[in-house]
PDB file of N, H, CA, C and O in Angstrom:
ATOM      1  N   MET A   1      -4.720   0.713  -9.056  1.00  0.00           N
ATOM      2  CA  MET A   1      -4.239   0.687  -7.441  1.00  0.00           C
ATOM      3  C   MET A   1      -2.995   1.560  -7.062  1.00  0.00           C
ATOM      4  O   MET A   1      -1.911   1.565  -7.644  1.00  0.00           O
ATOM      5  N   SER A   2      -3.367   2.297  -5.970  1.00  0.00           N
ATOM      6  H   SER A   2      -4.248   2.292  -5.497  1.00  0.00           H
ATOM      7  CA  SER A   2      -2.225   2.928  -5.508  1.00  0.00           C
ATOM      8  C   SER A   2      -1.380   2.368  -4.457  1.00  0.00           C
ATOM      9  O   SER A   2      -1.854   1.598  -3.622  1.00  0.00           O
ATOM     10  N   VAL A   3      -0.059   2.742  -4.456  1.00  0.00           N
ATOM     11  H   VAL A   3       0.326   3.368  -5.134  1.00  0.00           H
ATOM     12  CA  VAL A   3       0.888   2.225  -3.377  1.00  0.00           C
ATOM     13  C   VAL A   3       1.472   3.375  -2.531  1.00  0.00           C
ATOM     14  O   VAL A   3       1.926   4.417  -3.003  1.00  0.00           O
ATOM     15  N   GLU A   4       1.399   3.038  -1.140  1.00  0.00           N
ATOM     16  H   GLU A   4       1.030   2.192  -0.756  1.00  0.00           H
ATOM     17  CA  GLU A   4       2.119   3.999   0.023  1.00  0.00           C
ATOM     18  C   GLU A   4       3.041   3.377   0.478  1.00  0.00           C
ATOM     19  O   GLU A   4       3.111   2.203   0.843  1.00  0.00           O
ATOM     20  N   LEU A   5       4.112   4.550   0.448  1.00  0.00           N
ATOM     21  H   LEU A   5       4.055   5.503   0.152  1.00  0.00           H
ATOM     22  CA  LEU A   5       5.278   4.020   1.039  1.00  0.00           C
ATOM     23  C   LEU A   5       5.595   4.601   2.253  1.00  0.00           C
ATOM     24  O   LEU A   5       5.801   5.810   2.139  1.00  0.00           O
ATOM     25  N   ASP A   6       5.713   4.136   3.453  1.00  0.00           N
ATOM     26  H   ASP A   6       5.546   3.154   3.545  1.00  0.00           H
ATOM     27  CA  ASP A   6       6.539   5.066   4.410  1.00  0.00           C
ATOM     28  C   ASP A   6       7.762   5.009   4.718  1.00  0.00           C
ATOM     29  O   ASP A   6       8.185   4.054   5.368  1.00  0.00           O
ATOM     30  N   CYS A   7       8.531   5.974   4.329  1.00  0.00           N
ATOM     31  H   CYS A   7       8.187   6.750   3.800  1.00  0.00           H
ATOM     32  CA  CYS A   7      10.101   6.342   4.396  1.00  0.00           C
ATOM     33  C   CYS A   7      10.454   7.178   5.232  1.00  0.00           C
ATOM     34  O   CYS A   7      11.563   7.712   5.193  1.00  0.00           O
ATOM     35  N   ARG A   8       9.287   7.501   6.402  1.00  0.00           N
ATOM     36  H   ARG A   8       8.387   7.067   6.434  1.00  0.00           H
ATOM     37  CA  ARG A   8       9.811   8.421   7.356  1.00  0.00           C
ATOM     38  C   ARG A   8      10.872   7.625   8.137  1.00  0.00           C
ATOM     39  O   ARG A   8      10.897   6.403   8.280  1.00  0.00           O
ATOM     40  N   GLY A   9      11.857   8.646   8.680  1.00  0.00           N
ATOM     41  H   GLY A   9      11.836   9.639   8.564  1.00  0.00           H
ATOM     42  CA  GLY A   9      13.077   8.072   9.453  1.00  0.00           C
ATOM     43  C   GLY A   9      14.150   7.455   8.604  1.00  0.00           C
ATOM     44  O   GLY A   9      15.118   6.911   9.134  1.00  0.00           O
ATOM     45  N   LEU A  10      13.990   7.533   7.142  1.00  0.00           N
ATOM     46  H   LEU A  10      13.203   7.975   6.711  1.00  0.00           H
ATOM     47  CA  LEU A  10      15.041   6.929   6.077  1.00  0.00           C
ATOM     48  C   LEU A  10      15.652   8.455   5.979  1.00  0.00           C
ATOM     49  O   LEU A  10      15.130   9.539   6.241  1.00  0.00           O
ATOM     50  N   LEU A  11      17.113   8.074   5.443  1.00  0.00           N
ATOM     51  H   LEU A  11      17.538   7.194   5.230  1.00  0.00           H
ATOM     52  CA  LEU A  11      17.570   9.007   4.929  1.00  0.00           C
ATOM     53  C   LEU A  11      17.648   8.944   3.741  1.00  0.00           C
ATOM     54  O   LEU A  11      17.240   7.941   3.156  1.00  0.00           O
ATOM     55  N   CYS A  12      18.374  10.357   2.848  1.00  0.00           N
ATOM     56  H   CYS A  12      18.705  11.172   3.323  1.00  0.00           H
ATOM     57  CA  CYS A  12      18.499  10.122   1.618  1.00  0.00           C
ATOM     58  C   CYS A  12      19.849   9.120   1.134  1.00  0.00           C
ATOM     59  O   CYS A  12      20.842   9.160   1.860  1.00  0.00           O
ATOM     60  N   PRO A  13      19.867   8.359   0.090  1.00  0.00           N
ATOM     61  CA  PRO A  13      18.690   8.284  -0.781  1.00  0.00           C
ATOM     62  C   PRO A  13      17.699   7.196  -0.701  1.00  0.00           C
ATOM     63  O   PRO A  13      17.089   6.878  -1.722  1.00  0.00           O
ATOM     64  N   LEU A  14      17.468   6.560   0.486  1.00  0.00           N
ATOM     65  H   LEU A  14      17.964   6.818   1.315  1.00  0.00           H
ATOM     66  CA  LEU A  14      16.423   5.482   0.422  1.00  0.00           C
ATOM     67  C   LEU A  14      15.035   5.956  -0.011  1.00  0.00           C
ATOM     68  O   LEU A  14      14.288   5.209  -0.643  1.00  0.00           O
ATOM     69  N   PRO A  15      14.720   7.105   0.306  1.00  0.00           N
ATOM     70  CA  PRO A  15      13.199   7.317  -0.078  1.00  0.00           C
ATOM     71  C   PRO A  15      13.238   7.176  -1.836  1.00  0.00           C
ATOM     72  O   PRO A  15      12.292   6.666  -2.435  1.00  0.00           O
ATOM     73  N   VAL A  16      14.079   7.537  -2.327  1.00  0.00           N
ATOM     74  H   VAL A  16      14.848   7.952  -1.840  1.00  0.00           H
ATOM     75  CA  VAL A  16      13.901   7.798  -3.931  1.00  0.00           C
ATOM     76  C   VAL A  16      14.147   6.098  -3.982  1.00  0.00           C
ATOM     77  O   VAL A  16      13.111   5.574  -4.391  1.00  0.00           O
ATOM     78  N   ILE A  17      14.916   5.367  -3.769  1.00  0.00           N
ATOM     79  H   ILE A  17      15.757   5.793  -3.436  1.00  0.00           H
ATOM     80  CA  ILE A  17      15.470   4.187  -4.293  1.00  0.00           C
ATOM     81  C   ILE A  17      14.122   3.181  -4.114  1.00  0.00           C
ATOM     82  O   ILE A  17      13.741   2.291  -4.874  1.00  0.00           O
ATOM     83  N   ARG A  18      13.578   3.609  -2.923  1.00  0.00           N
ATOM     84  H   ARG A  18      13.888   4.331  -2.305  1.00  0.00           H
ATOM     85  CA  ARG A  18      12.162   2.684  -2.596  1.00  0.00           C
ATOM     86  C   ARG A  18      11.095   3.281  -3.455  1.00  0.00           C
ATOM     87  O   ARG A  18      10.084   2.616  -3.679  1.00  0.00           O
ATOM     88  N   LEU A  19      11.243   4.559  -3.988  1.00  0.00           N
ATOM     89  H   LEU A  19      12.064   5.099  -3.807  1.00  0.00           H
ATOM     90  CA  LEU A  19      10.365   5.054  -5.130  1.00  0.00           C
ATOM     91  C   LEU A  19      10.406   4.442  -6.278  1.00  0.00           C
ATOM     92  O   LEU A  19       9.357   4.103  -6.827  1.00  0.00           O
ATOM     93  N   ALA A  20      11.540   4.216  -6.795  1.00  0.00           N
ATOM     94  H   ALA A  20      12.392   4.491  -6.350  1.00  0.00           H
ATOM     95  CA  ALA A  20      12.154   3.387  -8.065  1.00  0.00           C
ATOM     96  C   ALA A  20      11.701   2.302  -8.083  1.00  0.00           C
ATOM     97  O   ALA A  20      11.119   2.012  -9.128  1.00  0.00           O
ATOM     98  N   LYS A  21      11.750   1.196  -6.944  1.00  0.00           N
ATOM     99  H   LYS A  21      12.223   1.431  -6.095  1.00  0.00           H
ATOM    100  CA  LYS A  21      11.423  -0.117  -6.859  1.00  0.00           C
ATOM    101  C   LYS A  21       9.941  -0.314  -6.857  1.00  0.00           C
ATOM    102  O   LYS A  21       9.379  -1.333  -7.257  1.00  0.00           O
ATOM    103  N   ALA A  22       9.247   0.950  -6.279  1.00  0.00           N
ATOM    104  H   ALA A  22       9.704   1.778  -5.954  1.00  0.00           H
ATOM    105  CA  ALA A  22       7.889   0.488  -6.094  1.00  0.00           C
ATOM    106  C   ALA A  22       6.937   0.996  -7.528  1.00  0.00           C
ATOM    107  O   ALA A  22       5.878   0.472  -7.876  1.00  0.00           O
ATOM    108  N   LEU A  23       7.530   1.974  -8.117  1.00  0.00           N
ATOM    109  H   LEU A  23       8.390   2.400  -7.835  1.00  0.00           H
ATOM    110  CA  LEU A  23       6.658   2.252  -9.295  1.00  0.00           C
ATOM    111  C   LEU A  23       6.100   1.444 -10.484  1.00  0.00           C
ATOM    112  O   LEU A  23       4.960   1.456 -10.950  1.00  0.00           O
ATOM    113  N   PRO A  24       7.452   0.568 -10.950  1.00  0.00           N
ATOM    114  CA  PRO A  24       6.942  -0.810 -12.019  1.00  0.00           C
ATOM    115  C   PRO A  24       6.100  -1.523 -11.181  1.00  0.00           C
ATOM    116  O   PRO A  24       5.589  -2.430 -11.838  1.00  0.00           O
ATOM    117  N   THR A  25       5.657  -1.529  -9.839  1.00  0.00           N
ATOM    118  H   THR A  25       6.072  -0.793  -9.305  1.00  0.00           H
ATOM    119  CA  THR A  25       4.702  -2.659  -9.640  1.00  0.00           C
ATOM    120  C   THR A  25       3.345  -1.957  -9.298  1.00  0.00           C
ATOM    121  O   THR A  25       2.493  -2.438  -8.551  1.00  0.00           O
ATOM    122  N   VAL A  26       3.263  -0.778  -9.933  1.00  0.00           N
ATOM    123  H   VAL A  26       3.955  -0.388 -10.540  1.00  0.00           H
ATOM    124  CA  VAL A  26       1.457  -0.080 -10.220  1.00  0.00           C
ATOM    125  C   VAL A  26       1.371   0.145 -11.637  1.00  0.00           C
ATOM    126  O   VAL A  26       2.328   0.350 -12.384  1.00  0.00           O
ATOM    127  N   ALA A  27       0.135   0.093 -11.959  1.00  0.00           N
ATOM    128  H   ALA A  27      -0.642  -0.073 -11.353  1.00  0.00           H
ATOM    129  CA  ALA A  27      -0.256   0.541 -13.484  1.00  0.00           C
ATOM    130  C   ALA A  27       0.133   1.476 -14.008  1.00  0.00           C
ATOM    131  O   ALA A  27       0.261   2.415 -13.222  1.00  0.00           O
ATOM    132  N   VAL A  28       0.473   1.752 -15.285  1.00  0.00           N
ATOM    133  H   VAL A  28       0.369   0.989 -15.924  1.00  0.00           H
ATOM    134  CA  VAL A  28       0.544   3.155 -15.702  1.00  0.00           C
ATOM    135  C   VAL A  28      -1.055   3.891 -15.477  1.00  0.00           C
ATOM    136  O   VAL A  28      -2.148   3.328 -15.537  1.00  0.00           O
ATOM    137  N   GLY A  29      -0.740   5.383 -15.193  1.00  0.00           N
ATOM    138  H   GLY A  29       0.148   5.841 -15.144  1.00  0.00           H
ATOM    139  CA  GLY A  29      -1.879   6.074 -14.579  1.00  0.00           C
ATOM    140  C   GLY A  29      -2.217   5.813 -12.909  1.00  0.00           C
ATOM    141  O   GLY A  29      -3.122   6.459 -12.380  1.00  0.00           O
ATOM    142  N   ASP A  30      -1.549   4.983 -12.261  1.00  0.00           N
ATOM    143  H   ASP A  30      -0.814   4.459 -12.691  1.00  0.00           H
ATOM    144  CA  ASP A  30      -1.708   4.877 -10.773  1.00  0.00           C
ATOM    145  C   ASP A  30      -0.607   5.670  -9.975  1.00  0.00           C
ATOM    146  O   ASP A  30       0.321   6.193 -10.592  1.00  0.00           O
ATOM    147  N   THR A  31      -0.697   5.755  -8.720  1.00  0.00           N
ATOM    148  H   THR A  31      -1.451   5.331  -8.219  1.00  0.00           H
ATOM    149  CA  THR A  31       0.064   6.431  -7.993  1.00  0.00           C
ATOM    150  C   THR A  31       0.796   5.915  -6.891  1.00  0.00           C
ATOM    151  O   THR A  31       0.361   4.972  -6.229  1.00  0.00           O
ATOM    152  N   VAL A  32       1.825   6.445  -6.663  1.00  0.00           N
ATOM    153  H   VAL A  32       2.178   7.211  -7.200  1.00  0.00           H
ATOM    154  CA  VAL A  32       2.528   5.628  -5.618  1.00  0.00           C
ATOM    155  C   VAL A  32       3.084   7.047  -4.636  1.00  0.00           C
ATOM    156  O   VAL A  32       3.778   7.977  -5.047  1.00  0.00           O
ATOM    157  N   THR A  33       2.463   6.829  -3.074  1.00  0.00           N
ATOM    158  H   THR A  33       1.899   6.073  -2.740  1.00  0.00           H
ATOM    159  CA  THR A  33       2.516   8.052  -2.207  1.00  0.00           C
ATOM    160  C   THR A  33       3.655   7.812  -1.630  1.00  0.00           C
ATOM    161  O   THR A  33       3.803   6.635  -1.303  1.00  0.00           O
ATOM    162  N   VAL A  34       4.730   8.699  -1.330  1.00  0.00           N
ATOM    163  H   VAL A  34       4.610   9.656  -1.595  1.00  0.00           H
ATOM    164  CA  VAL A  34       5.932   8.630  -0.534  1.00  0.00           C
ATOM    165  C   VAL A  34       5.945   9.484   0.708  1.00  0.00           C
ATOM    166  O   VAL A  34       6.129  10.701   0.689  1.00  0.00           O
ATOM    167  N   LEU A  35       5.755   8.819   1.699  1.00  0.00           N
ATOM    168  H   LEU A  35       5.606   7.830   1.714  1.00  0.00           H
ATOM    169  CA  LEU A  35       5.805   9.644   3.186  1.00  0.00           C
ATOM    170  C   LEU A  35       7.392   9.629   3.192  1.00  0.00           C
ATOM    171  O   LEU A  35       8.032   8.644   2.825  1.00  0.00           O
ATOM    172  N   ALA A  36       8.009  10.884   3.669  1.00  0.00           N
ATOM    173  H   ALA A  36       7.489  11.684   3.967  1.00  0.00           H
ATOM    174  CA  ALA A  36       9.317  11.056   3.889  1.00  0.00           C
ATOM    175  C   ALA A  36       9.596  12.129   4.402  1.00  0.00           C
ATOM    176  O   ALA A  36       9.208  13.223   3.991  1.00  0.00           O
ATOM    177  N   ASP A  37      10.469  11.882   5.582  1.00  0.00           N
ATOM    178  H   ASP A  37      10.785  10.994   5.915  1.00  0.00           H
ATOM    179  CA  ASP A  37      10.726  13.284   6.581  1.00  0.00           C
ATOM    180  C   ASP A  37      12.023  13.620   6.436  1.00  0.00           C
ATOM    181  O   ASP A  37      12.544  14.336   7.291  1.00  0.00           O
ATOM    182  N   ASP A  38      12.695  13.199   5.424  1.00  0.00           N
ATOM    183  H   ASP A  38      12.272  12.617   4.730  1.00  0.00           H
ATOM    184  CA  ASP A  38      14.106  13.491   5.142  1.00  0.00           C
ATOM    185  C   ASP A  38      14.059  14.783   4.303  1.00  0.00           C
ATOM    186  O   ASP A  38      13.454  14.818   3.231  1.00  0.00           O
ATOM    187  N   PRO A  39      14.849  16.064   4.923  1.00  0.00           N
ATOM    188  CA  PRO A  39      14.376  17.272   4.234  1.00  0.00           C
ATOM    189  C   PRO A  39      15.066  17.149   2.748  1.00  0.00           C
ATOM    190  O   PRO A  39      14.685  17.921   1.868  1.00  0.00           O
ATOM    191  N   ALA A  40      15.966  16.286   2.507  1.00  0.00           N
ATOM    192  H   ALA A  40      16.275  15.659   3.223  1.00  0.00           H
ATOM    193  CA  ALA A  40      16.500  15.994   1.010  1.00  0.00           C
ATOM    194  C   ALA A  40      15.429  15.468   0.295  1.00  0.00           C
ATOM    195  O   ALA A  40      15.615  15.584  -0.916  1.00  0.00           O
ATOM    196  N   ALA A  41      14.188  14.838   0.642  1.00  0.00           N
ATOM    197  H   ALA A  41      14.037  14.744   1.626  1.00  0.00           H
ATOM    198  CA  ALA A  41      13.231  14.204  -0.280  1.00  0.00           C
ATOM    199  C   ALA A  41      12.839  15.157  -0.972  1.00  0.00           C
ATOM    200  O   ALA A  41      12.685  14.928  -2.172  1.00  0.00           O
ATOM    201  N   ALA A  42      12.538  16.583  -0.434  1.00  0.00           N
ATOM    202  H   ALA A  42      12.663  16.769   0.540  1.00  0.00           H
ATOM    203  CA  ALA A  42      11.711  17.583  -1.074  1.00  0.00           C
ATOM    204  C   ALA A  42      12.734  18.036  -2.330  1.00  0.00           C
ATOM    205  O   ALA A  42      12.261  18.760  -3.206  1.00  0.00           O
ATOM    206  N   THR A  43      13.905  17.679  -2.401  1.00  0.00           N
ATOM    207  H   THR A  43      14.289  17.091  -1.690  1.00  0.00           H
ATOM    208  CA  THR A  43      14.574  18.059  -3.596  1.00  0.00           C
ATOM    209  C   THR A  43      14.624  16.825  -4.694  1.00  0.00           C
ATOM    210  O   THR A  43      14.558  16.858  -5.923  1.00  0.00           O
ATOM    211  N   ASP A  44      14.760  15.781  -3.818  1.00  0.00           N
ATOM    212  H   ASP A  44      14.813  15.754  -2.820  1.00  0.00           H
ATOM    213  CA  ASP A  44      15.348  14.342  -4.441  1.00  0.00           C
ATOM    214  C   ASP A  44      14.141  14.112  -5.195  1.00  0.00           C
ATOM    215  O   ASP A  44      14.192  14.077  -6.424  1.00  0.00           O
ATOM    216  N   ILE A  45      13.010  13.946  -4.540  1.00  0.00           N
ATOM    217  H   ILE A  45      12.968  13.975  -3.542  1.00  0.00           H
ATOM    218  CA  ILE A  45      11.794  13.119  -5.158  1.00  0.00           C
ATOM    219  C   ILE A  45      11.371  14.051  -6.437  1.00  0.00           C
ATOM    220  O   ILE A  45      11.460  13.424  -7.492  1.00  0.00           O
ATOM    221  N   PRO A  46      11.021  15.127  -6.552  1.00  0.00           N
ATOM    222  CA  PRO A  46      10.844  16.086  -7.966  1.00  0.00           C
ATOM    223  C   PRO A  46      11.696  15.648  -8.789  1.00  0.00           C
ATOM    224  O   PRO A  46      11.365  14.999  -9.781  1.00  0.00           O
ATOM    225  N   ALA A  47      13.100  15.986  -8.450  1.00  0.00           N
ATOM    226  H   ALA A  47      13.369  16.513  -7.644  1.00  0.00           H
ATOM    227  CA  ALA A  47      14.269  15.950  -9.027  1.00  0.00           C
ATOM    228  C   ALA A  47      14.456  14.200 -10.115  1.00  0.00           C
ATOM    229  O   ALA A  47      14.855  14.097 -11.275  1.00  0.00           O
ATOM    230  N   TRP A  48      14.030  13.181  -9.241  1.00  0.00           N
ATOM    231  H   TRP A  48      13.706  13.265  -8.298  1.00  0.00           H
ATOM    232  CA  TRP A  48      13.865  12.010  -9.908  1.00  0.00           C
ATOM    233  C   TRP A  48      12.806  11.872 -10.685  1.00  0.00           C
ATOM    234  O   TRP A  48      12.869  10.982 -11.533  1.00  0.00           O
ATOM    235  N   CYS A  49      11.610  12.679 -10.607  1.00  0.00           N
ATOM    236  H   CYS A  49      11.559  13.402  -9.919  1.00  0.00           H
ATOM    237  CA  CYS A  49      10.207  12.572 -11.510  1.00  0.00           C
ATOM    238  C   CYS A  49      10.859  13.128 -12.597  1.00  0.00           C
ATOM    239  O   CYS A  49      10.635  12.537 -13.653  1.00  0.00           O
ATOM    240  N   ARG A  50      11.756  14.291 -12.673  1.00  0.00           N
ATOM    241  H   ARG A  50      11.937  14.771 -11.815  1.00  0.00           H
ATOM    242  CA  ARG A  50      11.669  14.681 -13.962  1.00  0.00           C
ATOM    243  C   ARG A  50      12.681  14.025 -14.814  1.00  0.00           C
ATOM    244  O   ARG A  50      12.533  13.940 -16.034  1.00  0.00           O
ATOM    245  N   MET A  51      13.748  13.544 -14.160  1.00  0.00           N
ATOM    246  H   MET A  51      13.867  13.613 -13.169  1.00  0.00           H
ATOM    247  CA  MET A  51      14.620  12.673 -14.669  1.00  0.00           C
ATOM    248  C   MET A  51      14.037  11.406 -15.092  1.00  0.00           C
ATOM    249  O   MET A  51      14.580  10.827 -16.034  1.00  0.00           O
ATOM    250  N   ARG A  52      12.997  10.878 -14.528  1.00  0.00           N
ATOM    251  H   ARG A  52      12.556  11.348 -13.763  1.00  0.00           H
ATOM    252  CA  ARG A  52      12.477   9.596 -14.979  1.00  0.00           C
ATOM    253  C   ARG A  52      11.070   9.746 -15.913  1.00  0.00           C
ATOM    254  O   ARG A  52      10.373   8.764 -16.166  1.00  0.00           O
ATOM    255  N   SER A  53      10.737  11.173 -16.409  1.00  0.00           N
ATOM    256  H   SER A  53      11.303  11.971 -16.203  1.00  0.00           H
ATOM    257  CA  SER A  53       9.717  11.401 -17.013  1.00  0.00           C
ATOM    258  C   SER A  53       8.463  10.840 -16.530  1.00  0.00           C
ATOM    259  O   SER A  53       7.653  10.229 -17.227  1.00  0.00           O
ATOM    260  N   GLN A  54       8.331  11.162 -14.942  1.00  0.00           N
ATOM    261  H   GLN A  54       8.989  11.658 -14.376  1.00  0.00           H
ATOM    262  CA  GLN A  54       7.291  10.636 -14.026  1.00  0.00           C
ATOM    263  C   GLN A  54       6.424  11.970 -13.517  1.00  0.00           C
ATOM    264  O   GLN A  54       6.962  13.064 -13.341  1.00  0.00           O
ATOM    265  N   GLU A  55       5.083  11.731 -13.318  1.00  0.00           N
ATOM    266  H   GLU A  55       4.646  10.843 -13.461  1.00  0.00           H
ATOM    267  CA  GLU A  55       4.494  12.973 -12.759  1.00  0.00           C
ATOM    268  C   GLU A  55       4.707  13.033 -11.378  1.00  0.00           C
ATOM    269  O   GLU A  55       4.566  12.045 -10.656  1.00  0.00           O
ATOM    270  N   LEU A  56       5.077  14.266 -10.922  1.00  0.00           N
ATOM    271  H   LEU A  56       5.192  15.068 -11.508  1.00  0.00           H
ATOM    272  CA  LEU A  56       4.814  14.440  -9.375  1.00  0.00           C
ATOM    273  C   LEU A  56       3.493  15.366  -9.432  1.00  0.00           C
ATOM    274  O   LEU A  56       3.396  16.458  -9.991  1.00  0.00           O
ATOM    275  N   VAL A  57       2.341  14.555  -8.606  1.00  0.00           N
ATOM    276  H   VAL A  57       2.419  13.668  -8.152  1.00  0.00           H
ATOM    277  CA  VAL A  57       1.354  14.951  -8.610  1.00  0.00           C
ATOM    278  C   VAL A  57       1.075  16.221  -7.364  1.00  0.00           C
ATOM    279  O   VAL A  57       0.753  17.374  -7.650  1.00  0.00           O
ATOM    280  N   SER A  58       1.204  15.902  -6.494  1.00  0.00           N
ATOM    281  H   SER A  58       1.466  14.965  -6.262  1.00  0.00           H
ATOM    282  CA  SER A  58       1.529  16.580  -5.254  1.00  0.00           C
ATOM    283  C   SER A  58       2.750  16.637  -4.016  1.00  0.00           C
ATOM    284  O   SER A  58       3.067  15.565  -3.501  1.00  0.00           O
ATOM    285  N   ALA A  59       3.309  17.694  -3.633  1.00  0.00           N
ATOM    286  H   ALA A  59       3.052  18.566  -4.051  1.00  0.00           H
ATOM    287  CA  ALA A  59       4.107  17.451  -2.653  1.00  0.00           C
ATOM    288  C   ALA A  59       3.615  18.349  -1.443  1.00  0.00           C
ATOM    289  O   ALA A  59       3.516  19.568  -1.582  1.00  0.00           O
ATOM    290  N   ASP A  60       3.367  17.832  -0.477  1.00  0.00           N
ATOM    291  H   ASP A  60       3.447  16.842  -0.365  1.00  0.00           H
ATOM    292  CA  ASP A  60       3.039  18.776   0.606  1.00  0.00           C
ATOM    293  C   ASP A  60       3.337  18.139   1.960  1.00  0.00           C
ATOM    294  O   ASP A  60       2.776  17.146   2.423  1.00  0.00           O
ATOM    295  N   SER A  61       4.324  18.878   2.535  1.00  0.00           N
ATOM    296  H   SER A  61       4.779  19.685   2.158  1.00  0.00           H
ATOM    297  CA  SER A  61       5.041  18.720   3.583  1.00  0.00           C
ATOM    298  C   SER A  61       5.683  17.400   3.678  1.00  0.00           C
ATOM    299  O   SER A  61       6.843  17.487   3.274  1.00  0.00           O
ATOM    300  N   ASN A  62       5.378  16.225   4.052  1.00  0.00           N
ATOM    301  H   ASN A  62       4.436  16.154   4.379  1.00  0.00           H
ATOM    302  CA  ASN A  62       6.033  14.860   4.137  1.00  0.00           C
ATOM    303  C   ASN A  62       5.377  14.133   3.204  1.00  0.00           C
ATOM    304  O   ASN A  62       5.613  12.937   3.377  1.00  0.00           O
ATOM    305  N   SER A  63       4.513  14.377   2.110  1.00  0.00           N
ATOM    306  H   SER A  63       4.321  15.348   1.970  1.00  0.00           H
ATOM    307  CA  SER A  63       4.052  13.553   1.411  1.00  0.00           C
ATOM    308  C   SER A  63       4.133  13.944   0.071  1.00  0.00           C
ATOM    309  O   SER A  63       4.031  15.122  -0.272  1.00  0.00           O
ATOM    310  N   TYR A  64       4.329  12.924  -0.782  1.00  0.00           N
ATOM    311  H   TYR A  64       4.412  11.967  -0.503  1.00  0.00           H
ATOM    312  CA  TYR A  64       4.891  13.010  -2.425  1.00  0.00           C
ATOM    313  C   TYR A  64       4.070  12.225  -3.290  1.00  0.00           C
ATOM    314  O   TYR A  64       4.271  11.013  -3.210  1.00  0.00           O
ATOM    315  N   VAL A  65       3.356  12.534  -3.948  1.00  0.00           N
ATOM    316  H   VAL A  65       3.192  13.518  -4.014  1.00  0.00           H
ATOM    317  CA  VAL A  65       2.188  11.525  -4.762  1.00  0.00           C
ATOM    318  C   VAL A  65       2.975  11.861  -6.154  1.00  0.00           C
ATOM    319  O   VAL A  65       3.165  12.988  -6.611  1.00  0.00           O
ATOM    320  N   VAL A  66       3.456  10.409  -6.814  1.00  0.00           N
ATOM    321  H   VAL A  66       3.301   9.494  -6.442  1.00  0.00           H
ATOM    322  CA  VAL A  66       3.957  10.282  -8.191  1.00  0.00           C
ATOM    323  C   VAL A  66       2.976   9.463  -9.004  1.00  0.00           C
ATOM    324  O   VAL A  66       2.623   8.366  -8.572  1.00  0.00           O
ATOM    325  N   ARG A  67       2.472   9.969 -10.260  1.00  0.00           N
ATOM    326  H   ARG A  67       2.758  10.860 -10.611  1.00  0.00           H
ATOM    327  CA  ARG A  67       1.865   9.213 -11.257  1.00  0.00           C
ATOM    328  C   ARG A  67       2.726   8.576 -11.966  1.00  0.00           C
ATOM    329  O   ARG A  67       3.679   9.166 -12.475  1.00  0.00           O
ATOM    330  N   ARG A  68       2.495   7.074 -12.132  1.00  0.00           N
ATOM    331  H   ARG A  68       1.721   6.594 -11.718  1.00  0.00           H
ATOM    332  CA  ARG A  68       3.177   6.494 -13.265  1.00  0.00           C
ATOM    333  C   ARG A  68       2.908   6.822 -14.361  1.00  0.00           C
ATOM    334  O   ARG A  68       1.696   6.815 -14.578  1.00  0.00           O
ATOM    335  N   VAL A  69       3.832   7.262 -15.574  1.00  0.00           N
ATOM    336  H   VAL A  69       4.816   7.268 -15.397  1.00  0.00           H
ATOM    337  CA  VAL A  69       3.405   7.819 -16.626  1.00  0.00           C
ATOM    338  C   VAL A  69       3.750   6.908 -17.705  1.00  0.00           C
ATOM    339  O   VAL A  69       3.100   6.845 -18.748  1.00  0.00           O
ATOM    340  N   SER A  70       4.803   6.185 -17.444  1.00  0.00           N
ATOM    341  H   SER A  70       5.331   6.236 -16.597  1.00  0.00           H
ATOM    342  CA  SER A  70       5.170   5.065 -18.313  1.00  0.00           C
ATOM    343  C   SER A  70       5.892   3.917 -17.805  1.00  0.00           C
ATOM    344  O   SER A  70       6.187   2.990 -18.559  1.00  0.00           O
TER     345      SER A  70
END
């Protein structure tokens, strides 16, 4: 199961906070797609993935796909 979070219009750190809350709701191996138009998300979401040892599958303009690893 994959989850999509529409965080467009939200400013940092809200997209990352919503990602952190949503990730435990999906099974290991599933993804969370974050739609975020805050320019800070381009830095914050990849950094959060590195710090939490989660996989950033793709980052394309305003869409970030994160796979739950653990």
